C-alpha positions as CSV (number, residue, x, y, z in Angstrom):
1,M,97.1,89.9,71.4
2,K,100.1,89.6,73.7
3,L,102.6,92.4,73.6
4,L,105.5,90.2,72.5
5,S,103.5,88.6,69.7
6,L,102.2,92.0,68.6
7,A,105.8,93.5,68.6
8,R,107.1,90.6,66.5
9,D,104.2,90.9,64.1
10,L,104.8,94.7,63.7
11,Q,108.2,94.0,62.2
12,R,106.3,93.5,58.9
13,R,105.0,96.5,57.0
14,K,101.7,94.8,56.3
15,A,101.1,94.2,59.9
16,R,101.9,97.8,60.8
17,E,99.4,99.0,58.2
18,R,96.7,96.5,59.3
19,H,97.0,97.4,63.0
20,N,97.8,101.1,62.3
21,L,100.6,100.8,64.9
22,F,104.4,101.1,65.0
23,I,107.2,100.2,67.3
24,A,109.4,102.9,68.9
25,E,112.6,101.5,70.4
26,G,115.1,102.9,73.0
27,I,114.9,104.5,76.4
28,R,114.9,108.1,75.3
29,T,112.3,107.5,72.7
30,V,109.9,105.7,75.1
31,E,110.5,108.4,77.7
32,E,109.4,111.0,75.1
33,L,106.4,109.0,74.1
34,L,105.2,108.7,77.7
35,V,105.0,112.5,78.0
36,S,103.3,112.9,74.6
37,P,99.6,112.8,73.9
38,L,100.1,109.7,71.7
39,Q,98.3,106.5,72.7
40,I,100.7,103.8,73.8
41,V,99.3,100.2,73.5
42,G,102.0,98.7,75.6
43,V,105.7,98.7,76.6
44,L,108.0,95.7,76.4
45,T,111.2,95.5,78.4
46,S,113.9,92.9,78.7
47,N,115.2,91.7,82.0
48,D,118.7,93.0,81.1
49,Q,120.4,94.6,84.2
50,S,122.6,97.1,82.3
51,A,120.4,100.2,82.4
52,Q,118.2,99.2,85.3
53,A,117.8,102.5,87.1
54,R,116.7,104.4,84.0
55,L,114.4,101.5,82.9
56,E,112.9,101.5,86.4
57,R,111.8,105.1,86.0
58,V,110.3,104.4,82.6
59,R,108.5,101.4,84.1
60,E,107.0,103.6,86.9
61,A,105.9,106.2,84.3
62,T,104.4,103.5,82.2
63,S,102.4,102.2,85.2
64,A,101.3,105.7,86.2
65,R,99.9,106.3,82.7
66,G,98.1,103.0,82.9
67,V,99.9,101.4,80.0
68,E,100.4,97.6,79.8
69,L,103.9,96.6,80.6
70,A,105.5,93.2,79.9
71,E,109.0,92.1,80.9
72,V,110.5,89.3,78.8
73,S,113.9,87.5,78.5
74,E,116.7,89.1,76.5
75,R,116.3,86.4,73.9
76,D,112.5,87.1,73.4
77,F,113.1,90.8,73.4
78,A,115.7,90.5,70.7
79,S,113.2,88.6,68.6
80,A,110.8,91.6,68.8
81,S,113.5,94.3,68.4
82,D,114.5,95.6,65.0
83,T,117.9,97.1,66.1
84,E,121.3,95.4,66.2
85,T,122.0,96.3,69.8
86,P,118.6,96.8,71.6
87,Q,118.4,99.0,74.7
88,G,116.0,96.7,76.4
89,I,112.8,98.7,75.9
90,L,110.3,99.4,73.2
91,A,106.8,100.9,73.0
92,I,103.9,100.0,70.7
């Protein structure tokens, strides 16, 4: 399943229970997950330019850990995000 589709699906409680997965949103949260022993299925980022330097470091850490990374438009990212003002990154 593609990361964007999976992230959208995980907005529903039944899907989270079925897949036994959850979404963690925000730069700091994803940074913390990348240094934790938890398994990360994938990371989804928007092509928003506002926090580009910090997002680039997270992208590099994601790649170094061998986690799938997908970059999508801001509109698609908003459809997968559960926050009012998304920071442009989420992990599954």
